[in-house]
C-alpha positions as a Markdown table, in Angstrom:
| # | Residue | x | y | z |
|---|---|---|---|---|
| 1 | Met | 27.7 | -7.6 | -17.4 |
| 2 | Asn | 24.5 | -6.8 | -19.8 |
| 3 | Leu | 22.3 | -4.2 | -17.7 |
| 4 | Glu | 19.7 | -3.8 | -20.5 |
| 5 | Lys | 18.6 | -7.1 | -20.2 |
| 6 | Tyr | 16.7 | -6.3 | -16.5 |
| 7 | Arg | 14.9 | -2.9 | -18.2 |
| 8 | Val | 11.5 | -3.1 | -18.7 |
| 9 | Ser | 11.4 | -1.4 | -22.8 |
| 10 | Asn | 8.9 | -3.5 | -24.4 |
| 11 | Lys | 5.9 | -5.1 | -23.0 |
| 12 | Ile | 7.0 | -8.1 | -20.9 |
| 13 | Gln | 5.7 | -11.3 | -18.5 |
| 14 | Leu | 6.9 | -11.8 | -15.9 |
| 15 | Asn | 7.8 | -15.4 | -15.8 |
| 16 | Asn | 10.1 | -15.0 | -18.4 |
| 17 | Phe | 12.3 | -13.4 | -15.7 |
| 18 | Lys | 15.0 | -15.1 | -13.5 |
| 19 | Thr | 14.3 | -15.1 | -10.3 |
| 20 | Lys | 17.8 | -16.7 | -9.2 |
| 21 | Glu | 21.2 | -15.2 | -10.4 |
| 22 | Val | 24.4 | -16.0 | -8.4 |
| 23 | Ile | 27.5 | -13.6 | -9.4 |
| 24 | Glu | 30.8 | -14.7 | -7.6 |
| 25 | Asp | 32.6 | -12.3 | -5.4 |
| 26 | Ala | 29.4 | -10.1 | -5.4 |
| 27 | Asn | 29.8 | -8.6 | -1.6 |
| 28 | Lys | 33.7 | -7.5 | -2.8 |
| 29 | Ala | 32.8 | -6.4 | -6.0 |
| 30 | Leu | 29.5 | -4.2 | -4.5 |
| 31 | Lys | 32.5 | -2.4 | -2.0 |
| 32 | Lys | 34.2 | -1.1 | -4.8 |
| 33 | Leu | 31.0 | 0.2 | -6.5 |
| 34 | Arg | 29.4 | 1.8 | -3.6 |
| 35 | Lys | 32.8 | 4.1 | -3.3 |
| 36 | Lys | 31.8 | 5.1 | -6.8 |
| 37 | Ile | 28.5 | 5.8 | -5.7 |
| 38 | Ser | 29.1 | 7.9 | -3.3 |
| 39 | Lys | 31.8 | 10.1 | -5.0 |
| 40 | Leu | 28.9 | 11.0 | -7.8 |
| 41 | Gln | 26.2 | 11.9 | -5.0 |
| 42 | Asp | 28.9 | 14.1 | -3.4 |
| 43 | Ala | 29.6 | 15.7 | -7.1 |
| 44 | Met | 25.6 | 15.3 | -7.8 |
| 45 | Tyr | 25.2 | 17.6 | -4.4 |
| 46 | Ala | 27.8 | 19.6 | -5.0 |
| 47 | Glu | 26.2 | 20.7 | -8.5 |
| 48 | Gly | 22.9 | 21.3 | -6.9 |
| 49 | Lys | 20.7 | 21.0 | -10.2 |
| 50 | Tyr | 19.7 | 16.9 | -9.6 |
| 51 | Ser | 18.3 | 14.8 | -7.2 |
| 52 | Val | 17.9 | 11.1 | -7.3 |
| 53 | Leu | 14.5 | 8.7 | -6.6 |
| 54 | Ile | 15.1 | 5.1 | -6.4 |
| 55 | Cys | 12.0 | 3.4 | -5.9 |
| 56 | Leu | 12.0 | -0.3 | -4.6 |
| 57 | Gln | 8.7 | -2.9 | -4.9 |
| 58 | Gly | 8.8 | -6.4 | -4.2 |
| 59 | Met | 6.9 | -9.3 | -2.5 |
| 60 | Asp | 7.5 | -9.2 | 1.5 |
| 61 | Thr | 11.0 | -11.1 | 2.3 |
| 62 | Ser | 12.4 | -9.8 | -0.9 |
| 63 | Gly | 15.2 | -8.1 | 1.0 |
| 64 | Lys | 14.4 | -4.0 | 0.3 |
| 65 | Asp | 15.6 | -3.0 | 4.1 |
| 66 | Ser | 19.1 | -5.0 | 3.5 |
| 67 | Leu | 19.9 | -3.9 | 0.0 |
| 68 | Ile | 19.4 | -0.6 | 0.9 |
| 69 | Arg | 21.7 | -0.5 | 4.0 |
| 70 | Glu | 24.5 | -2.6 | 2.0 |
| 71 | Val | 24.2 | -0.5 | -1.3 |
| 72 | Phe | 24.1 | 3.1 | 0.4 |
| 73 | Lys | 26.5 | 2.0 | 3.0 |
| 74 | Asp | 29.2 | 4.4 | 1.9 |
| 75 | Val | 27.1 | 7.3 | 0.8 |
| 76 | Asn | 27.3 | 10.5 | 3.2 |
| 77 | Ala | 24.4 | 9.7 | 6.1 |
| 78 | Arg | 23.2 | 13.5 | 4.9 |
| 79 | Gly | 23.0 | 12.6 | 1.3 |
| 80 | Val | 20.5 | 9.4 | 1.3 |
| 81 | Gln | 16.8 | 9.8 | 2.5 |
| 82 | Val | 14.5 | 6.3 | 2.9 |
| 83 | His | 10.8 | 6.5 | 3.2 |
| 84 | Ser | 9.0 | 3.7 | 4.2 |
| 85 | Phe | 5.4 | 3.8 | 3.1 |
| 86 | Lys | 2.9 | 2.2 | 5.2 |
| 87 | Val | -1.2 | 2.3 | 5.7 |
| 88 | Pro | -1.7 | 5.9 | 4.9 |
| 89 | Thr | -2.1 | 8.0 | 8.4 |
| 90 | Glu | -5.4 | 9.9 | 9.1 |
| 91 | Leu | -3.9 | 13.4 | 8.0 |
| 92 | Glu | -2.6 | 11.6 | 4.9 |
| 93 | Leu | -6.1 | 10.1 | 4.0 |
| 94 | Lys | -6.9 | 13.5 | 3.9 |
| 95 | His | -5.0 | 14.5 | 0.6 |
| 96 | Asp | -4.9 | 13.1 | -2.6 |
| 97 | Phe | -3.2 | 9.5 | -2.5 |
| 98 | Leu | 0.3 | 10.8 | -4.4 |
| 99 | Trp | 0.1 | 13.6 | -1.6 |
| 100 | Arg | 2.5 | 11.9 | 0.7 |
| 101 | His | 4.9 | 10.8 | -1.8 |
| 102 | Tyr | 5.3 | 14.1 | -3.2 |
| 103 | Ile | 6.2 | 15.7 | 0.1 |
| 104 | Ala | 9.0 | 12.8 | 0.8 |
| 105 | Leu | 10.7 | 13.7 | -2.4 |
| 106 | Pro | 14.5 | 14.3 | -2.4 |
| 107 | Ala | 16.3 | 18.1 | -2.3 |
| 108 | Lys | 18.6 | 18.6 | -5.3 |
| 109 | Gly | 21.6 | 17.0 | -4.7 |
| 110 | Lys | 20.2 | 13.9 | -3.0 |
| 111 | Ile | 19.2 | 10.5 | -3.3 |
| 112 | Gly | 15.9 | 9.2 | -1.9 |
| 113 | Val | 14.9 | 5.7 | -1.7 |
| 114 | Phe | 11.5 | 4.8 | -1.2 |
| 115 | Asn | 10.9 | 1.3 | 0.5 |
| 116 | Arg | 7.4 | 0.4 | -0.9 |
| 117 | Thr | 6.3 | 3.2 | -3.2 |
| 118 | His | 3.2 | 5.4 | -4.5 |
| 119 | Tyr | 3.0 | 2.2 | -6.5 |
| 120 | Glu | 1.4 | 0.4 | -3.5 |
| 121 | Asn | -1.7 | 2.5 | -4.7 |
| 122 | Val | -2.1 | 0.2 | -8.0 |
| 123 | Leu | -0.9 | -2.9 | -6.0 |
| 124 | Val | -2.5 | -3.8 | -2.8 |
| 125 | Thr | -5.2 | -1.6 | -3.3 |
| 126 | Arg | -6.0 | -3.9 | -6.6 |
| 127 | Val | -5.7 | -6.8 | -4.3 |
| 128 | His | -7.8 | -5.4 | -1.5 |
| 129 | Pro | -10.2 | -2.8 | -3.5 |
| 130 | Asn | -12.0 | -2.2 | -0.4 |
| 131 | Tyr | -9.2 | -0.2 | 0.8 |
| 132 | Ile | -9.9 | 2.2 | -1.5 |
| 133 | Leu | -13.8 | 2.9 | -0.1 |
| 134 | Gly | -11.4 | 4.2 | 2.9 |
| 135 | Glu | -10.1 | 7.1 | 0.9 |
| 136 | Asn | -13.7 | 8.8 | 0.7 |
| 137 | Ile | -13.3 | 9.6 | -2.9 |
| 138 | Pro | -15.9 | 11.7 | -3.9 |
| 139 | Thr | -16.5 | 9.7 | -7.1 |
| 140 | Val | -16.2 | 6.4 | -5.6 |
| 141 | Lys | -19.6 | 5.3 | -3.7 |
| 142 | Lys | -19.2 | 1.3 | -4.0 |
| 143 | Ile | -16.8 | -1.5 | -4.4 |
| 144 | Glu | -17.9 | -2.2 | -8.1 |
| 145 | Glu | -16.8 | 1.4 | -9.1 |
| 146 | Val | -13.4 | -0.1 | -8.0 |
| 147 | Asp | -12.7 | -1.4 | -11.5 |
| 148 | Asp | -9.8 | -2.2 | -13.5 |
| 149 | Thr | -10.2 | 1.4 | -15.2 |
| 150 | Phe | -10.0 | 3.1 | -12.1 |
| 151 | Phe | -6.5 | 1.3 | -11.6 |
| 152 | Tyr | -5.8 | 2.3 | -14.7 |
| 153 | Asn | -6.4 | 5.9 | -14.7 |
| 154 | Arg | -4.1 | 5.9 | -11.3 |
| 155 | Met | -1.4 | 4.7 | -13.3 |
| 156 | Asp | -2.1 | 7.2 | -15.8 |
| 157 | Arg | -1.9 | 10.0 | -12.7 |
| 158 | Ile | 1.4 | 7.8 | -11.5 |
| 159 | Asn | 3.0 | 8.5 | -15.2 |
| 160 | Asp | 2.3 | 12.4 | -15.4 |
| 161 | Phe | 4.0 | 12.5 | -11.5 |
| 162 | Glu | 7.2 | 11.0 | -12.8 |
| 163 | Lys | 7.2 | 13.1 | -15.7 |
| 164 | His | 6.6 | 16.0 | -13.8 |
| 165 | Ile | 9.5 | 15.4 | -11.3 |
| 166 | Ser | 12.0 | 14.4 | -14.0 |
| 167 | Asp | 11.3 | 17.4 | -16.2 |
| 168 | Asn | 12.0 | 19.3 | -13.2 |
| 169 | Gly | 15.5 | 17.2 | -12.4 |
| 170 | Thr | 14.8 | 14.4 | -10.2 |
| 171 | Ile | 16.1 | 11.0 | -11.8 |
| 172 | Val | 13.6 | 8.6 | -11.4 |
| 173 | Leu | 14.6 | 4.4 | -11.3 |
| 174 | Lys | 12.4 | 2.1 | -9.7 |
| 175 | Phe | 13.7 | -1.6 | -9.3 |
| 176 | Phe | 11.1 | -4.4 | -8.7 |
| 177 | Leu | 12.8 | -7.2 | -6.8 |
| 178 | Asn | 11.8 | -10.3 | -8.5 |
| 179 | Leu | 11.6 | -13.2 | -5.7 |
| 180 | Ser | 10.4 | -16.7 | -6.1 |
| 181 | Lys | 7.5 | -18.1 | -4.2 |
| 182 | Glu | 9.7 | -21.0 | -3.0 |
| 183 | Glu | 12.7 | -18.6 | -1.9 |
| 184 | Gln | 9.6 | -16.6 | 0.1 |
| 185 | Lys | 8.8 | -19.9 | 1.9 |
| 186 | Asn | 12.6 | -20.4 | 2.9 |
| 187 | Arg | 12.9 | -16.8 | 4.1 |
| 188 | Leu | 9.6 | -16.8 | 6.4 |
| 189 | Leu | 10.6 | -20.6 | 8.0 |
| 190 | Arg | 14.4 | -18.6 | 8.6 |
| 191 | Arg | 12.0 | -16.0 | 10.3 |
| 192 | Leu | 10.4 | -18.5 | 12.7 |
| 193 | Asn | 13.1 | -20.8 | 13.2 |
| 194 | Ile | 15.7 | -18.5 | 14.1 |
| 195 | Pro | 14.8 | -16.8 | 18.1 |
| 196 | Glu | 16.1 | -13.4 | 16.9 |
| 197 | Lys | 14.4 | -13.1 | 14.0 |
| 198 | Asn | 10.8 | -14.1 | 15.0 |
| 199 | Trp | 9.9 | -10.2 | 15.4 |
| 200 | Lys | 10.0 | -10.1 | 11.6 |
| 201 | Phe | 7.5 | -12.4 | 11.0 |
| 202 | Ser | 3.7 | -11.4 | 10.8 |
| 203 | Ala | 1.1 | -14.0 | 10.2 |
| 204 | Gly | -0.4 | -11.4 | 7.8 |
| 205 | Asp | 2.5 | -12.2 | 5.2 |
| 206 | Leu | 0.8 | -16.0 | 5.0 |
| 207 | Lys | -2.2 | -14.1 | 4.2 |
| 208 | Glu | -0.9 | -12.0 | 1.5 |
| 209 | Arg | 1.2 | -15.5 | 0.7 |
| 210 | Lys | -1.8 | -17.0 | -0.4 |
| 211 | Leu | -2.8 | -14.0 | -3.4 |
| 212 | Trp | 0.6 | -14.5 | -4.9 |
| 213 | Asp | -1.2 | -15.1 | -8.7 |
| 214 | Lys | -3.1 | -11.9 | -7.8 |
| 215 | Tyr | -0.2 | -10.1 | -6.8 |
| 216 | Met | 2.1 | -11.3 | -9.7 |
| 217 | Phe | -0.9 | -10.2 | -12.2 |
| 218 | Cys | -0.8 | -6.9 | -10.9 |
| 219 | Tyr | 2.9 | -6.5 | -10.6 |
| 220 | Glu | 3.0 | -7.4 | -14.8 |
| 221 | Asp | 0.5 | -4.8 | -15.1 |
| 222 | Leu | 1.6 | -1.7 | -13.7 |
| 223 | Leu | 5.4 | -2.9 | -15.0 |
| 224 | Asn | 4.0 | -2.7 | -18.5 |
| 225 | Arg | 2.0 | 0.3 | -18.0 |
| 226 | Thr | 4.5 | 2.5 | -15.8 |
| 227 | Ser | 7.9 | 2.0 | -17.4 |
| 228 | Lys | 8.8 | 5.2 | -19.5 |
| 229 | Glu | 12.0 | 6.1 | -20.4 |
| 230 | Asn | 12.2 | 9.0 | -17.9 |
| 231 | Ala | 11.1 | 6.3 | -15.3 |
| 232 | Pro | 12.3 | 3.3 | -15.7 |
| 233 | Trp | 11.5 | -0.2 | -14.0 |
| 234 | Phe | 14.0 | -2.8 | -13.6 |
| 235 | Ile | 13.1 | -6.5 | -12.7 |
| 236 | Leu | 15.9 | -8.0 | -10.9 |
| 237 | Pro | 16.8 | -11.8 | -9.9 |
| 238 | Ala | 16.1 | -11.5 | -5.8 |
| 239 | Asp | 16.7 | -15.1 | -4.6 |
| 240 | Asp | 20.5 | -14.4 | -4.1 |
| 241 | Lys | 20.9 | -11.0 | -2.0 |
| 242 | Pro | 24.4 | -10.5 | -2.9 |
| 243 | Thr | 23.6 | -10.7 | -6.3 |
| 244 | Val | 20.7 | -8.4 | -6.5 |
| 245 | Arg | 22.6 | -5.9 | -4.8 |
| 246 | Leu | 25.0 | -5.6 | -6.7 |
| 247 | Ile | 23.4 | -5.6 | -9.8 |
| 248 | Leu | 21.4 | -2.5 | -8.4 |
| 249 | Ala | 24.5 | -1.1 | -7.4 |
| 250 | Glu | 25.9 | -1.4 | -11.3 |
| 251 | Ile | 22.7 | -0.1 | -13.0 |
| 252 | Leu | 22.8 | 3.2 | -10.3 |
| 253 | Leu | 26.2 | 3.7 | -11.3 |
| 254 | Lys | 25.9 | 3.6 | -15.1 |
| 255 | Glu | 22.7 | 5.5 | -15.1 |
| 256 | Leu | 23.6 | 8.5 | -12.8 |
| 257 | Lys | 27.3 | 8.3 | -14.8 |
| 258 | Lys | 25.3 | 9.7 | -17.9 |
| 259 | Tyr | 24.5 | 13.2 | -16.2 |
| 260 | Asn | 28.0 | 14.0 | -16.2 |
| 261 | Phe | 28.0 | 15.8 | -12.6 |
| 262 | Lys | 30.6 | 18.8 | -12.3 |
| 263 | Glu | 31.2 | 20.3 | -9.1 |
| 264 | Pro | 31.1 | 24.4 | -9.6 |
| 265 | Thr | 34.3 | 26.1 | -9.8 |
| 266 | Leu | 35.0 | 28.9 | -8.1 |
| 267 | Pro | 35.1 | 32.4 | -9.6 |
| 268 | Lys | 38.1 | 33.9 | -11.1 |
| 269 | Lys | 38.3 | 36.6 | -8.8 |
| 270 | Val | 38.4 | 33.9 | -6.0 |
| 271 | Leu | 40.8 | 31.5 | -7.6 |
| 272 | Asp | 43.5 | 34.3 | -8.0 |
| 273 | Gln | 43.3 | 35.0 | -4.4 |
| 274 | Ile | 43.9 | 31.3 | -3.2 |
| 275 | Asp | 47.6 | 32.1 | -2.5 |
| 276 | Asp | 47.0 | 34.5 | -0.6 |
| 277 | Phe | 44.2 | 33.1 | 1.3 |
| 278 | Lys | 46.9 | 30.1 | 2.4 |
| 279 | Thr | 49.5 | 32.9 | 3.3 |
| 280 | Gln | 47.1 | 34.4 | 5.7 |
| 281 | Leu | 46.0 | 31.2 | 7.1 |
| 282 | Asn | 49.8 | 29.7 | 7.4 |
| 283 | Asn | 50.8 | 33.2 | 9.2 |
| 284 | Glu | 48.0 | 32.7 | 11.9 |
């Protein structure tokens, strides 16, 4: 599999990327990869030098929740932390826009998954600039000041944030689940047609769907402005769920292998006494 074709390395146009690929036996292949990811996380935890931040973005129904469940099913439960960022709370609004994301970062040895991320601050707020007024920013007095320059500045701050955490041992990998508008329609209808799925449906989903083109413009812009060597974006075809899960797992495995995580060895003084320790335990 050519995984580099999904990486945003140069300026891109979203409509040049497929929304659907189908890999046969993707579920079977994913089972094998899950075990390998688990072993890498164990080694990373033992080494204690790095953490991993996985950022997931995508339109409603793009499959983020089920992807997290299936890809990380075999990883030690204590080794994966998932954060889903909703509308900022009153406390969060009393801080800068990156504060709530910074305090949710994974500790060394762990994998952190942001289900919706700090990029909502240059995505949803760009589609709905009136949301910015609720942040009570001293330099923003009126809606006209929430312009492109405002969001370009925010993206620069996000680049700085990701550079800072990557310099300090956080491996940052960002994935945009590229869903087609037609497939979103099918998934929304499924939520309406299957009674036990009704709870997932929100009338707000239809309102946001009407803004599809604006969202795609904002996504394309942020992908081009914030995909860096230290924090790359990958655009994954999301119409087929088993396939997108497998591709993400393949990319994750490939990227983590670059770090050659090693479990620490015991000091020689302790190693020399291992046989004695065994004898003590066996003689109890």
